[in-house]
N, C-alpha and C positions, 0 to 999 in steps of 0.2 A: 551149483553150477560146475561143469566139468572143467578140469584144467586143460590147457592146451595139449600137453603131452598125452593126457588120457584120451582126448578127442582124436588126435593124430594116430594113436594106436589102433583105432578102429579102421584105418585104411591099410589095406594089405595088397601086396603085389606078389603073385605066385606064378612062376614060369609055366607055361602051358594052360594057364586059366585066363580066359579072355584076352589072349595074346600077350599076357604079362602086364596089361593095363591095370592101374589102380582100381581096386574094388573095395567094397565095404564088407568088413568082418569075414573075409573068405568067401563071401557069397558071390554069385555071379551077377551081381548088380554093380555096374561100373560107376565110378565117380562122375565121369563125363555124362552118363545117362541122367543123374540126379541134377547136375549143373545145367544141362540143356533144358530139363523140364522147368527149372526155376527161371531160366532165361525166357522161356515160352509163356511165363506168367501162370504156370501151374502152382497152386498154393502148396504150402507144406503139408497142410491137412489132407489135401487130395493125394499127394505123393505117399503119405503114410497109409492112406486107404488102399491105394493101388498096390502097395508093397508091404503087407502085413507083417513081415519079418523085420522091417526097418523100425528104428526108434528115432525120435527127435534128435538125439545126439548124433546119429549117423548123418543126417542132413547138415548139421552144424559142422561135423567133421569134414564133409565135402567142401563146404565153404572155406573153412580154415586151410584145408590142403590147397585149394586154388589160390587163396591169398598168399600163402607161403611160396607157391611156385611162381608167382608173378612179382615178387618183391626183389627186383633187381636194383642194385646200386646204380645210381646215376653218375656217370663220369663227367667231370667238369675240367675244363682246360685251366 
């Protein structure tokens, strides 16, 4: 199994590529594209078939990236 750091290293942000949005391994496949497909109930197997350059760890990296971006501390009084 991949470590979290190893998975997150698959997510790249390059100025001028896809508007600077997070992509997978420098390719023009945006993290949001993969997340939206998963939200639309497209299976991981289907995604991997549609994008032959992707690997399972890339999809896992997208999920981990999204999880980290939404982990906000809750402020309590």
